[in-house]
Every structure is written in C-alpha cells, then in structure tokens.
Jmol script that loads the backbone (N, CA, C; Angstrom):
load data "model"
ATOM      1  N   MET A   1      60.055-134.193  44.177  1.00  0.00           N
ATOM      2  CA  MET A   1      59.151-133.400  44.987  1.00  0.00           C
ATOM      3  C   MET A   1      58.709-134.505  46.352  1.00  0.00           C
ATOM      4  N   ASN A   2      58.996-133.902  47.072  1.00  0.00           N
ATOM      5  CA  ASN A   2      58.346-134.836  49.013  1.00  0.00           C
ATOM      6  C   ASN A   2      56.869-134.632  48.553  1.00  0.00           C
ATOM      7  N   SER A   3      56.431-135.335  49.403  1.00  0.00           N
ATOM      8  CA  SER A   3      54.324-134.723  50.018  1.00  0.00           C
ATOM      9  C   SER A   3      54.852-133.706  50.421  1.00  0.00           C
ATOM     10  N   THR A   4      54.655-132.988  51.870  1.00  0.00           N
ATOM     11  CA  THR A   4      54.916-131.698  52.289  1.00  0.00           C
ATOM     12  C   THR A   4      54.751-131.165  50.924  1.00  0.00           C
ATOM     13  N   VAL A   5      55.810-130.214  49.770  1.00  0.00           N
ATOM     14  CA  VAL A   5      55.121-129.844  49.053  1.00  0.00           C
ATOM     15  C   VAL A   5      54.057-130.674  47.282  1.00  0.00           C
ATOM     16  N   ALA A   6      53.629-131.219  47.672  1.00  0.00           N
ATOM     17  CA  ALA A   6      52.794-132.374  47.646  1.00  0.00           C
ATOM     18  C   ALA A   6      51.480-131.383  47.281  1.00  0.00           C
ATOM     19  N   CYS A   7      51.015-131.615  48.970  1.00  0.00           N
ATOM     20  CA  CYS A   7      50.706-131.135  49.423  1.00  0.00           C
ATOM     21  C   CYS A   7      49.899-130.097  49.520  1.00  0.00           C
ATOM     22  N   ALA A   8      50.983-128.869  49.435  1.00  0.00           N
ATOM     23  CA  ALA A   8      50.977-127.070  49.710  1.00  0.00           C
ATOM     24  C   ALA A   8      50.513-127.170  48.145  1.00  0.00           C
ATOM     25  N   LEU A   9      51.366-127.872  47.154  1.00  0.00           N
ATOM     26  CA  LEU A   9      50.896-127.044  45.880  1.00  0.00           C
ATOM     27  C   LEU A   9      49.087-127.940  45.334  1.00  0.00           C
ATOM     28  N   VAL A  10      49.216-128.891  45.647  1.00  0.00           N
ATOM     29  CA  VAL A  10      47.355-129.356  45.427  1.00  0.00           C
ATOM     30  C   VAL A  10      46.847-128.477  45.953  1.00  0.00           C
ATOM     31  N   ALA A  11      46.727-127.677  47.566  1.00  0.00           N
ATOM     32  CA  ALA A  11      46.270-127.100  48.556  1.00  0.00           C
ATOM     33  C   ALA A  11      45.704-125.710  48.488  1.00  0.00           C
ATOM     34  N   SER A  12      46.948-125.356  47.455  1.00  0.00           N
ATOM     35  CA  SER A  12      47.556-123.374  46.829  1.00  0.00           C
ATOM     36  C   SER A  12      46.463-123.962  45.785  1.00  0.00           C
ATOM     37  N   LYS A  13      45.949-123.849  44.929  1.00  0.00           N
ATOM     38  CA  LYS A  13      44.962-125.047  43.499  1.00  0.00           C
ATOM     39  C   LYS A  13      44.001-125.232  43.785  1.00  0.00           C
ATOM     40  N   ILE A  14      43.741-125.373  44.907  1.00  0.00           N
ATOM     41  CA  ILE A  14      42.184-126.137  45.188  1.00  0.00           C
ATOM     42  C   ILE A  14      40.844-125.064  44.883  1.00  0.00           C
ATOM     43  N   ILE A  15      40.158-124.825  44.463  1.00  0.00           N
ATOM     44  CA  ILE A  15      38.706-123.871  45.154  1.00  0.00           C
ATOM     45  C   ILE A  15      37.290-124.913  44.204  1.00  0.00           C
ATOM     46  N   TYR A  16      36.999-124.558  45.487  1.00  0.00           N
ATOM     47  CA  TYR A  16      35.779-125.467  45.820  1.00  0.00           C
ATOM     48  C   TYR A  16      34.522-124.550  45.606  1.00  0.00           C
ATOM     49  N   SER A  17      33.865-125.836  45.332  1.00  0.00           N
ATOM     50  CA  SER A  17      32.601-125.898  45.018  1.00  0.00           C
ATOM     51  C   SER A  17      30.892-125.188  46.272  1.00  0.00           C
ATOM     52  N   ASN A  18      30.053-124.595  45.494  1.00  0.00           N
ATOM     53  CA  ASN A  18      28.928-124.535  46.514  1.00  0.00           C
ATOM     54  C   ASN A  18      28.722-124.998  46.772  1.00  0.00           C
ATOM     55  N   GLY A  19      27.877-126.338  46.135  1.00  0.00           N
ATOM     56  CA  GLY A  19      27.712-126.943  46.451  1.00  0.00           C
ATOM     57  C   GLY A  19      26.342-127.848  45.116  1.00  0.00           C
ATOM     58  N   SER A  20      26.191-126.617  44.197  1.00  0.00           N
ATOM     59  CA  SER A  20      24.984-125.752  43.192  1.00  0.00           C
ATOM     60  C   SER A  20      25.151-127.430  42.608  1.00  0.00           C
ATOM     61  N   SER A  21      24.042-127.783  42.368  1.00  0.00           N
ATOM     62  CA  SER A  21      23.688-129.291  41.664  1.00  0.00           C
ATOM     63  C   SER A  21      22.978-128.491  40.341  1.00  0.00           C
ATOM     64  N   THR A  22      22.945-127.036  39.555  1.00  0.00           N
ATOM     65  CA  THR A  22      22.631-127.163  38.498  1.00  0.00           C
ATOM     66  C   THR A  22      22.984-127.046  37.215  1.00  0.00           C
ATOM     67  N   HIS A  23      22.604-127.867  36.541  1.00  0.00           N
ATOM     68  CA  HIS A  23      23.160-128.593  35.579  1.00  0.00           C
ATOM     69  C   HIS A  23      22.779-128.294  33.759  1.00  0.00           C
ATOM     70  N   SER A  24      22.623-126.726  34.257  1.00  0.00           N
ATOM     71  CA  SER A  24      21.972-126.317  32.403  1.00  0.00           C
ATOM     72  C   SER A  24      23.390-125.581  31.854  1.00  0.00           C
ATOM     73  N   PRO A  25      22.637-125.929  30.283  1.00  0.00           N
ATOM     74  CA  PRO A  25      24.326-125.407  29.280  1.00  0.00           C
ATOM     75  C   PRO A  25      25.008-124.073  29.650  1.00  0.00           C
ATOM     76  N   ASN A  26      24.731-123.661  30.309  1.00  0.00           N
ATOM     77  CA  ASN A  26      24.709-121.711  30.426  1.00  0.00           C
ATOM     78  C   ASN A  26      26.096-122.153  31.793  1.00  0.00           C
ATOM     79  N   ASN A  27      25.657-123.110  32.637  1.00  0.00           N
ATOM     80  CA  ASN A  27      26.257-122.769  34.101  1.00  0.00           C
ATOM     81  C   ASN A  27      27.424-124.217  33.998  1.00  0.00           C
ATOM     82  N   SER A  28      28.670-124.123  33.827  1.00  0.00           N
ATOM     83  CA  SER A  28      29.287-125.362  33.924  1.00  0.00           C
ATOM     84  C   SER A  28      29.905-125.370  35.655  1.00  0.00           C
ATOM     85  N   ILE A  29      30.908-126.235  34.924  1.00  0.00           N
ATOM     86  CA  ILE A  29      31.252-126.446  36.312  1.00  0.00           C
ATOM     87  C   ILE A  29      32.215-125.066  37.302  1.00  0.00           C
ATOM     88  N   SER A  30      32.948-125.634  35.963  1.00  0.00           N
ATOM     89  CA  SER A  30      34.149-124.299  36.430  1.00  0.00           C
ATOM     90  C   SER A  30      34.287-123.308  36.585  1.00  0.00           C
ATOM     91  N   HIS A  31      32.508-122.362  35.566  1.00  0.00           N
ATOM     92  CA  HIS A  31      31.827-120.772  36.684  1.00  0.00           C
ATOM     93  C   HIS A  31      31.825-121.360  37.873  1.00  0.00           C
ATOM     94  N   SER A  32      30.872-122.350  37.838  1.00  0.00           N
ATOM     95  CA  SER A  32      29.847-122.693  40.157  1.00  0.00           C
ATOM     96  C   SER A  32      30.981-122.418  41.010  1.00  0.00           C
ATOM     97  N   LEU A  33      32.625-123.671  40.489  1.00  0.00           N
ATOM     98  CA  LEU A  33      33.207-123.665  40.802  1.00  0.00           C
ATOM     99  C   LEU A  33      34.163-122.050  41.490  1.00  0.00           C
ATOM    100  N   ILE A  34      34.046-121.448  40.238  1.00  0.00           N
ATOM    101  CA  ILE A  34      35.437-120.228  40.762  1.00  0.00           C
ATOM    102  C   ILE A  34      34.648-118.498  40.916  1.00  0.00           C
ATOM    103  N   ASN A  35      32.747-119.076  40.916  1.00  0.00           N
ATOM    104  CA  ASN A  35      32.308-117.995  41.716  1.00  0.00           C
ATOM    105  C   ASN A  35      31.761-118.423  42.873  1.00  0.00           C
ATOM    106  N   SER A  36      32.270-119.562  43.193  1.00  0.00           N
ATOM    107  CA  SER A  36      31.389-120.352  44.598  1.00  0.00           C
ATOM    108  C   SER A  36      32.276-118.994  46.401  1.00  0.00           C
ATOM    109  N   GLY A  37      32.667-118.853  46.129  1.00  0.00           N
ATOM    110  CA  GLY A  37      32.768-117.423  47.305  1.00  0.00           C
ATOM    111  C   GLY A  37      34.744-118.604  48.304  1.00  0.00           C
ATOM    112  N   LYS A  38      34.522-119.845  48.058  1.00  0.00           N
ATOM    113  CA  LYS A  38      35.089-120.927  49.316  1.00  0.00           C
ATOM    114  C   LYS A  38      36.739-120.240  48.708  1.00  0.00           C
ATOM    115  N   LYS A  39      36.940-121.043  49.672  1.00  0.00           N
ATOM    116  CA  LYS A  39      38.229-120.270  49.546  1.00  0.00           C
ATOM    117  C   LYS A  39      39.246-121.332  49.684  1.00  0.00           C
ATOM    118  N   ARG A  40      40.462-121.944  49.440  1.00  0.00           N
ATOM    119  CA  ARG A  40      41.216-123.119  49.357  1.00  0.00           C
ATOM    120  C   ARG A  40      42.278-123.297  50.808  1.00  0.00           C
ATOM    121  N   PRO A  41      42.324-124.133  51.770  1.00  0.00           N
ATOM    122  CA  PRO A  41      42.680-123.849  53.360  1.00  0.00           C
ATOM    123  C   PRO A  41      44.208-123.640  53.310  1.00  0.00           C
ATOM    124  N   LEU A  42      43.879-123.195  54.245  1.00  0.00           N
ATOM    125  CA  LEU A  42      45.116-122.345  54.622  1.00  0.00           C
ATOM    126  C   LEU A  42      46.305-123.826  54.843  1.00  0.00           C
ATOM    127  N   ILE A  43      47.934-123.146  54.435  1.00  0.00           N
ATOM    128  CA  ILE A  43      48.487-123.769  54.376  1.00  0.00           C
ATOM    129  C   ILE A  43      49.654-123.648  56.035  1.00  0.00           C
ATOM    130  N   ALA A  44      50.858-124.261  56.890  1.00  0.00           N
ATOM    131  CA  ALA A  44      50.739-123.735  57.566  1.00  0.00           C
ATOM    132  C   ALA A  44      52.303-124.660  57.282  1.00  0.00           C
ATOM    133  N   HIS A  45      53.531-124.072  57.757  1.00  0.00           N
ATOM    134  CA  HIS A  45      54.614-124.671  57.523  1.00  0.00           C
ATOM    135  C   HIS A  45      55.873-124.478  58.314  1.00  0.00           C
ATOM    136  N   VAL A  46      55.391-126.332  58.838  1.00  0.00           N
ATOM    137  CA  VAL A  46      56.650-125.787  60.461  1.00  0.00           C
ATOM    138  C   VAL A  46      57.765-125.793  60.337  1.00  0.00           C
ATOM    139  N   GLU A  47      58.152-125.786  60.806  1.00  0.00           N
ATOM    140  CA  GLU A  47      60.199-124.896  60.460  1.00  0.00           C
ATOM    141  C   GLU A  47      60.139-124.538  59.293  1.00  0.00           C
ATOM    142  N   ALA A  48      59.288-123.329  58.987  1.00  0.00           N
ATOM    143  CA  ALA A  48      59.703-122.715  57.768  1.00  0.00           C
ATOM    144  C   ALA A  48      61.313-122.176  57.975  1.00  0.00           C
ATOM    145  N   GLY A  49      61.876-121.713  56.942  1.00  0.00           N
ATOM    146  CA  GLY A  49      63.028-120.372  56.725  1.00  0.00           C
ATOM    147  C   GLY A  49      64.146-121.599  57.362  1.00  0.00           C
ATOM    148  N   LEU A  50      64.084-122.378  57.657  1.00  0.00           N
ATOM    149  CA  LEU A  50      64.885-123.343  56.967  1.00  0.00           C
ATOM    150  C   LEU A  50      65.891-123.504  56.341  1.00  0.00           C
ATOM    151  N   ARG A  51      67.253-123.079  55.985  1.00  0.00           N
ATOM    152  CA  ARG A  51      67.886-123.154  54.759  1.00  0.00           C
ATOM    153  C   ARG A  51      69.690-123.393  55.036  1.00  0.00           C
ATOM    154  N   SER A  52      69.412-124.615  53.741  1.00  0.00           N
ATOM    155  CA  SER A  52      71.072-124.742  53.754  1.00  0.00           C
ATOM    156  C   SER A  52      71.795-123.723  52.217  1.00  0.00           C
ATOM    157  N   PHE A  53      70.911-123.681  51.842  1.00  0.00           N
ATOM    158  CA  PHE A  53      71.471-122.666  50.694  1.00  0.00           C
ATOM    159  C   PHE A  53      72.720-123.323  49.518  1.00  0.00           C
ATOM    160  N   ASP A  54      71.810-124.519  49.179  1.00  0.00           N
ATOM    161  CA  ASP A  54      72.701-125.247  48.345  1.00  0.00           C
ATOM    162  C   ASP A  54      71.509-125.413  47.145  1.00  0.00           C
ATOM    163  N   ARG A  55      70.727-124.809  46.231  1.00  0.00           N
ATOM    164  CA  ARG A  55      70.057-125.490  45.811  1.00  0.00           C
ATOM    165  C   ARG A  55      69.980-126.835  43.987  1.00  0.00           C
ATOM    166  N   THR A  56      71.647-127.102  44.767  1.00  0.00           N
ATOM    167  CA  THR A  56      71.347-128.696  44.152  1.00  0.00           C
ATOM    168  C   THR A  56      70.523-129.497  44.775  1.00  0.00           C
ATOM    169  N   MET A  57      70.160-128.825  45.589  1.00  0.00           N
ATOM    170  CA  MET A  57      69.881-130.074  47.180  1.00  0.00           C
ATOM    171  C   MET A  57      67.885-130.091  46.793  1.00  0.00           C
ATOM    172  N   PRO A  58      67.087-131.329  46.390  1.00  0.00           N
ATOM    173  CA  PRO A  58      66.104-131.475  45.843  1.00  0.00           C
ATOM    174  C   PRO A  58      65.121-130.281  47.349  1.00  0.00           C
ATOM    175  N   GLU A  59      65.550-130.750  48.611  1.00  0.00           N
ATOM    176  CA  GLU A  59      65.420-130.052  49.301  1.00  0.00           C
ATOM    177  C   GLU A  59      64.757-128.962  49.558  1.00  0.00           C
ATOM    178  N   GLU A  60      66.435-128.733  49.685  1.00  0.00           N
ATOM    179  CA  GLU A  60      66.694-126.922  50.025  1.00  0.00           C
ATOM    180  C   GLU A  60      65.174-126.317  48.625  1.00  0.00           C
ATOM    181  N   ILE A  61      65.231-126.329  47.625  1.00  0.00           N
ATOM    182  CA  ILE A  61      63.651-126.618  46.486  1.00  0.00           C
ATOM    183  C   ILE A  61      62.250-126.543  47.245  1.00  0.00           C
ATOM    184  N   ASN A  62      62.168-128.042  48.281  1.00  0.00           N
ATOM    185  CA  ASN A  62      61.652-128.147  48.877  1.00  0.00           C
ATOM    186  C   ASN A  62      61.262-127.076  49.665  1.00  0.00           C
ATOM    187  N   ARG A  63      62.086-126.624  50.186  1.00  0.00           N
ATOM    188  CA  ARG A  63      61.599-126.123  51.540  1.00  0.00           C
ATOM    189  C   ARG A  63      61.653-124.673  50.800  1.00  0.00           C
ATOM    190  N   LEU A  64      61.733-123.770  50.148  1.00  0.00           N
ATOM    191  CA  LEU A  64      61.293-122.267  49.323  1.00  0.00           C
ATOM    192  C   LEU A  64      60.187-122.645  49.209  1.00  0.00           C
ATOM    193  N   LEU A  65      59.670-123.637  48.116  1.00  0.00           N
ATOM    194  CA  LEU A  65      58.224-123.700  47.479  1.00  0.00           C
ATOM    195  C   LEU A  65      57.394-123.159  48.263  1.00  0.00           C
ATOM    196  N   THR A  66      57.288-124.531  49.483  1.00  0.00           N
ATOM    197  CA  THR A  66      56.571-124.347  50.173  1.00  0.00           C
ATOM    198  C   THR A  66      56.505-123.101  51.357  1.00  0.00           C
ATOM    199  N   ASP A  67      57.653-122.657  51.125  1.00  0.00           N
ATOM    200  CA  ASP A  67      57.094-121.338  52.465  1.00  0.00           C
ATOM    201  C   ASP A  67      56.847-120.174  51.505  1.00  0.00           C
ATOM    202  N   SER A  68      56.643-120.225  50.391  1.00  0.00           N
ATOM    203  CA  SER A  68      56.259-119.761  49.209  1.00  0.00           C
ATOM    204  C   SER A  68      54.813-119.448  49.221  1.00  0.00           C
ATOM    205  N   LEU A  69      54.597-120.998  49.436  1.00  0.00           N
ATOM    206  CA  LEU A  69      53.163-120.771  49.162  1.00  0.00           C
ATOM    207  C   LEU A  69      52.403-121.190  49.978  1.00  0.00           C
ATOM    208  N   SER A  70      53.479-120.815  51.358  1.00  0.00           N
ATOM    209  CA  SER A  70      52.506-121.340  52.600  1.00  0.00           C
ATOM    210  C   SER A  70      52.364-119.985  53.544  1.00  0.00           C
ATOM    211  N   ASP A  71      50.448-119.986  54.101  1.00  0.00           N
ATOM    212  CA  ASP A  71      49.860-118.286  54.271  1.00  0.00           C
ATOM    213  C   ASP A  71      50.670-118.673  55.986  1.00  0.00           C
ATOM    214  N   TYR A  72      51.249-119.509  56.623  1.00  0.00           N
ATOM    215  CA  TYR A  72      51.219-119.061  58.416  1.00  0.00           C
ATOM    216  C   TYR A  72      53.169-119.822  58.276  1.00  0.00           C
ATOM    217  N   LEU A  73      53.302-119.288  58.206  1.00  0.00           N
ATOM    218  CA  LEU A  73      55.276-119.811  58.881  1.00  0.00           C
ATOM    219  C   LEU A  73      55.827-119.762  60.601  1.00  0.00           C
ATOM    220  N   PHE A  74      55.730-121.119  60.375  1.00  0.00           N
ATOM    221  CA  PHE A  74      56.442-121.282  61.415  1.00  0.00           C
ATOM    222  C   PHE A  74      58.021-121.196  61.555  1.00  0.00           C
ATOM    223  N   ILE A  75      58.299-121.007  62.623  1.00  0.00           N
ATOM    224  CA  ILE A  75      60.328-120.370  62.667  1.00  0.00           C
ATOM    225  C   ILE A  75      60.243-121.140  64.478  1.00  0.00           C
ATOM    226  N   THR A  76      61.388-121.719  63.850  1.00  0.00           N
ATOM    227  CA  THR A  76      61.778-122.271  65.247  1.00  0.00           C
ATOM    228  C   THR A  76      63.448-121.860  65.702  1.00  0.00           C
ATOM    229  N   GLU A  77      64.060-120.556  64.889  1.00  0.00           N
ATOM    230  CA  GLU A  77      65.019-119.611  65.177  1.00  0.00           C
ATOM    231  C   GLU A  77      65.243-118.642  64.110  1.00  0.00           C
ATOM    232  N   GLU A  78      66.301-118.295  65.269  1.00  0.00           N
ATOM    233  CA  GLU A  78      65.873-116.402  64.425  1.00  0.00           C
ATOM    234  C   GLU A  78      66.347-116.028  62.466  1.00  0.00           C
ATOM    235  N   ASN A  79      67.441-117.423  62.073  1.00  0.00           N
ATOM    236  CA  ASN A  79      68.389-117.295  61.537  1.00  0.00           C
ATOM    237  C   ASN A  79      66.598-117.053  60.590  1.00  0.00           C
ATOM    238  N   ALA A  80      65.803-117.899  60.641  1.00  0.00           N
ATOM    239  CA  ALA A  80      64.461-118.553  59.313  1.00  0.00           C
ATOM    240  C   ALA A  80      64.125-117.061  59.132  1.00  0.00           C
ATOM    241  N   LYS A  81      63.265-116.151  60.437  1.00  0.00           N
ATOM    242  CA  LYS A  81      62.338-115.071  59.965  1.00  0.00           C
ATOM    243  C   LYS A  81      63.518-114.586  59.034  1.00  0.00           C
ATOM    244  N   GLU A  82      65.261-114.450  59.417  1.00  0.00           N
ATOM    245  CA  GLU A  82      65.500-113.398  58.558  1.00  0.00           C
ATOM    246  C   GLU A  82      65.527-113.944  57.118  1.00  0.00           C
ATOM    247  N   ASN A  83      66.285-115.383  57.116  1.00  0.00           N
ATOM    248  CA  ASN A  83      65.590-115.717  55.285  1.00  0.00           C
ATOM    249  C   ASN A  83      63.968-115.258  55.173  1.00  0.00           C
ATOM    250  N   LEU A  84      63.332-115.665  55.497  1.00  0.00           N
ATOM    251  CA  LEU A  84      61.828-114.843  54.881  1.00  0.00           C
ATOM    252  C   LEU A  84      61.717-114.164  54.728  1.00  0.00           C
ATOM    253  N   LEU A  85      62.279-112.936  55.462  1.00  0.00           N
ATOM    254  CA  LEU A  85      61.978-111.401  55.024  1.00  0.00           C
ATOM    255  C   LEU A  85      62.861-111.115  54.261  1.00  0.00           C
ATOM    256  N   ARG A  86      64.066-111.855  53.863  1.00  0.00           N
ATOM    257  CA  ARG A  86      64.943-112.251  52.656  1.00  0.00           C
ATOM    258  C   ARG A  86      64.064-112.316  51.694  1.00  0.00           C
ATOM    259  N   GLU A  87      63.642-113.354  51.584  1.00  0.00           N
ATOM    260  CA  GLU A  87      62.928-113.653  50.655  1.00  0.00           C
ATOM    261  C   GLU A  87      61.932-112.792  49.968  1.00  0.00           C
ATOM    262  N   GLY A  88      60.663-112.002  50.743  1.00  0.00           N
ATOM    263  CA  GLY A  88      59.654-111.695  50.665  1.00  0.00           C
ATOM    264  C   GLY A  88      58.606-112.048  50.914  1.00  0.00           C
ATOM    265  N   ILE A  89      58.902-112.156  52.436  1.00  0.00           N
ATOM    266  CA  ILE A  89      57.189-113.349  52.928  1.00  0.00           C
ATOM    267  C   ILE A  89      57.219-112.017  54.116  1.00  0.00           C
ATOM    268  N   SER A  90      56.301-111.780  53.799  1.00  0.00           N
ATOM    269  CA  SER A  90      55.391-110.767  55.447  1.00  0.00           C
ATOM    270  C   SER A  90      56.247-111.529  56.434  1.00  0.00           C
ATOM    271  N   ASN A  91      56.247-110.805  57.421  1.00  0.00           N
ATOM    272  CA  ASN A  91      57.067-110.490  58.427  1.00  0.00           C
ATOM    273  C   ASN A  91      54.779-110.504  59.003  1.00  0.00           C
ATOM    274  N   GLU A  92      54.290-110.480  58.654  1.00  0.00           N
ATOM    275  CA  GLU A  92      52.809-110.893  59.748  1.00  0.00           C
ATOM    276  C   GLU A  92      52.456-112.486  59.540  1.00  0.00           C
ATOM    277  N   LYS A  93      53.044-112.961  58.243  1.00  0.00           N
ATOM    278  CA  LYS A  93      52.782-114.426  58.191  1.00  0.00           C
ATOM    279  C   LYS A  93      53.533-115.325  59.100  1.00  0.00           C
ATOM    280  N   ILE A  94      54.640-115.029  59.674  1.00  0.00           N
ATOM    281  CA  ILE A  94      56.215-115.544  60.645  1.00  0.00           C
ATOM    282  C   ILE A  94      55.699-115.727  62.162  1.00  0.00           C
ATOM    283  N   PHE A  95      55.506-116.397  62.241  1.00  0.00           N
ATOM    284  CA  PHE A  95      55.621-117.148  64.041  1.00  0.00           C
ATOM    285  C   PHE A  95      56.471-117.305  64.782  1.00  0.00           C
ATOM    286  N   PHE A  96      56.975-117.269  65.867  1.00  0.00           N
ATOM    287  CA  PHE A  96      58.309-118.573  66.350  1.00  0.00           C
ATOM    288  C   PHE A  96      57.612-118.993  66.954  1.00  0.00           C
ATOM    289  N   VAL A  97      57.280-120.712  67.338  1.00  0.00           N
ATOM    290  CA  VAL A  97      57.189-121.334  67.930  1.00  0.00           C
ATOM    291  C   VAL A  97      58.175-122.323  68.322  1.00  0.00           C
ATOM    292  N   GLY A  98      59.211-121.801  68.234  1.00  0.00           N
ATOM    293  CA  GLY A  98      60.396-122.104  69.224  1.00  0.00           C
ATOM    294  C   GLY A  98      60.903-123.841  68.918  1.00  0.00           C
ATOM    295  N   ASN A  99      61.894-124.590  69.241  1.00  0.00           N
ATOM    296  CA  ASN A  99      62.178-125.796  68.127  1.00  0.00           C
ATOM    297  C   ASN A  99      61.222-127.386  69.023  1.00  0.00           C
ATOM    298  N   THR A 100      60.356-127.586  68.622  1.00  0.00           N
ATOM    299  CA  THR A 100      60.137-129.004  67.967  1.00  0.00           C
ATOM    300  C   THR A 100      60.758-129.584  68.798  1.00  0.00           C
ATOM    301  N   MET A 101      61.586-130.807  68.574  1.00  0.00           N
ATOM    302  CA  MET A 101      62.434-131.215  68.543  1.00  0.00           C
ATOM    303  C   MET A 101      63.112-130.716  69.774  1.00  0.00           C
ATOM    304  N   ILE A 102      64.452-129.917  70.735  1.00  0.00           N
ATOM    305  CA  ILE A 102      64.082-129.262  72.011  1.00  0.00           C
ATOM    306  C   ILE A 102      62.977-129.119  72.490  1.00  0.00           C
ATOM    307  N   ASP A 103      62.347-128.569  72.923  1.00  0.00           N
ATOM    308  CA  ASP A 103      61.277-128.355  73.688  1.00  0.00           C
ATOM    309  C   ASP A 103      60.384-129.761  73.983  1.00  0.00           C
ATOM    310  N   THR A 104      60.180-131.090  73.501  1.00  0.00           N
ATOM    311  CA  THR A 104      60.024-132.417  73.375  1.00  0.00           C
ATOM    312  C   THR A 104      61.172-132.777  74.510  1.00  0.00           C
ATOM    313  N   LEU A 105      62.392-132.803  73.991  1.00  0.00           N
ATOM    314  CA  LEU A 105      63.507-132.950  74.444  1.00  0.00           C
ATOM    315  C   LEU A 105      63.145-132.507  75.877  1.00  0.00           C
ATOM    316  N   LEU A 106      63.379-131.386  76.080  1.00  0.00           N
ATOM    317  CA  LEU A 106      63.617-130.426  77.566  1.00  0.00           C
ATOM    318  C   LEU A 106      62.431-131.580  78.852  1.00  0.00           C
ATOM    319  N   LYS A 107      61.535-131.431  78.629  1.00  0.00           N
ATOM    320  CA  LYS A 107      60.010-131.986  78.845  1.00  0.00           C
ATOM    321  C   LYS A 107      60.270-133.593  78.953  1.00  0.00           C
ATOM    322  N   HIS A 108      60.397-133.610  78.388  1.00  0.00           N
ATOM    323  CA  HIS A 108      60.839-134.986  78.837  1.00  0.00           C
ATOM    324  C   HIS A 108      62.395-135.744  79.000  1.00  0.00           C
ATOM    325  N   ARG A 109      62.995-135.222  79.710  1.00  0.00           N
ATOM    326  CA  ARG A 109      64.239-135.025  79.925  1.00  0.00           C
ATOM    327  C   ARG A 109      64.860-135.974  81.181  1.00  0.00           C
ATOM    328  N   GLU A 110      63.641-135.024  82.320  1.00  0.00           N
ATOM    329  CA  GLU A 110      63.301-135.979  83.309  1.00  0.00           C
ATOM    330  C   GLU A 110      63.149-137.521  83.282  1.00  0.00           C
ATOM    331  N   LYS A 111      62.259-137.245  83.064  1.00  0.00           N
ATOM    332  CA  LYS A 111      61.307-139.032  82.714  1.00  0.00           C
ATOM    333  C   LYS A 111      62.228-139.643  82.042  1.00  0.00           C
ATOM    334  N   ALA A 112      63.307-139.054  81.521  1.00  0.00           N
ATOM    335  CA  ALA A 112      63.975-140.186  80.431  1.00  0.00           C
ATOM    336  C   ALA A 112      65.247-140.410  81.443  1.00  0.00           C
ATOM    337  N   ASN A 113      66.209-139.914  82.093  1.00  0.00           N
ATOM    338  CA  ASN A 113      66.350-140.400  83.027  1.00  0.00           C
ATOM    339  C   ASN A 113      66.660-141.318  84.256  1.00  0.00           C
ATOM    340  N   HIS A 114      65.658-141.417  84.306  1.00  0.00           N
ATOM    341  CA  HIS A 114      64.981-142.534  85.442  1.00  0.00           C
ATOM    342  C   HIS A 114      64.850-143.595  84.949  1.00  0.00           C
ATOM    343  N   SER A 115      64.848-143.674  83.232  1.00  0.00           N
ATOM    344  CA  SER A 115      64.070-144.417  82.754  1.00  0.00           C
ATOM    345  C   SER A 115      65.437-145.847  82.440  1.00  0.00           C
ATOM    346  N   LYS A 116      65.024-146.701  82.791  1.00  0.00           N
ATOM    347  CA  LYS A 116      65.777-147.593  82.697  1.00  0.00           C
ATOM    348  C   LYS A 116      66.794-148.371  81.737  1.00  0.00           C
ATOM    349  N   TYR A 117      65.798-147.539  80.223  1.00  0.00           N
ATOM    350  CA  TYR A 117      66.093-147.593  78.718  1.00  0.00           C
ATOM    351  C   TYR A 117      67.325-146.428  78.499  1.00  0.00           C
ATOM    352  N   PHE A 118      68.043-146.133  79.509  1.00  0.00           N
ATOM    353  CA  PHE A 118      68.370-144.631  79.208  1.00  0.00           C
ATOM    354  C   PHE A 118      70.359-144.834  79.491  1.00  0.00           C
ATOM    355  N   VAL A 119      70.815-145.190  78.747  1.00  0.00           N
ATOM    356  CA  VAL A 119      72.038-144.995  79.231  1.00  0.00           C
ATOM    357  C   VAL A 119      73.225-143.538  78.923  1.00  0.00           C
TER     358      VAL A 119
END
end "model"
wireframe off; spacefill off
backbone 0.3
color backbone group
C-alpha cells in the first residue's frame, strides 16, 4: 500500500472530538466522538481516474481505492472521466484540471530554451 492510499484510508475513517472534557462513566470517549458532529477532512485525488486495467499491479488497486474514497476527483484527461463514471463515481465529484506536467512544461518551455543547461 502506498502513502496516498494509506492517507486516504485514515482520513476516511477519522471522527473528530468536540473537545468535551466530561469524564462521567456514562459519557464514553467513543460516544463523544461519534456525536461530536464534526466531519472528516475532505479527500481530493489529483490525476484521478487513470487506469492501466491491470489489477495484478498494486498501483492499479491503489488508484481504484483512492478514487472510491475521494470527495473530489481532479482529472487530467477525458478518458479518466469515463473510467470514473463507469465505476459509479458521481459526475459532481469530477473536475477537469488539465495535465499538470504538460502545463508546467509549456509554461517554462521558453525559459528552458534560453537556458545554458538546455540540450
């Protein structure tokens, strides 16, 4: 399991305390946590929906799991949206943000062309 999935799994299960310091026998910690009304942090997955379709690869399982736990899925291509919709992810959770690697390359290409380090 990679760190992305581990963080998503932990965040999806967190229930926050309301900070009450009451310690009576009738007020268990779990009761105060469950009834605190606070929610877990939102989970966002950048480059969501990318698939190799090879479930023998651990990274493919990590992608599927992380996408299923995420509240916001930021996609880089239309195929990713199709994958997520086919997997039952709500369209309202999917946001096209472009390809961050290509966008960064294009933004800095002119500077790189004039760099003494550019080959």
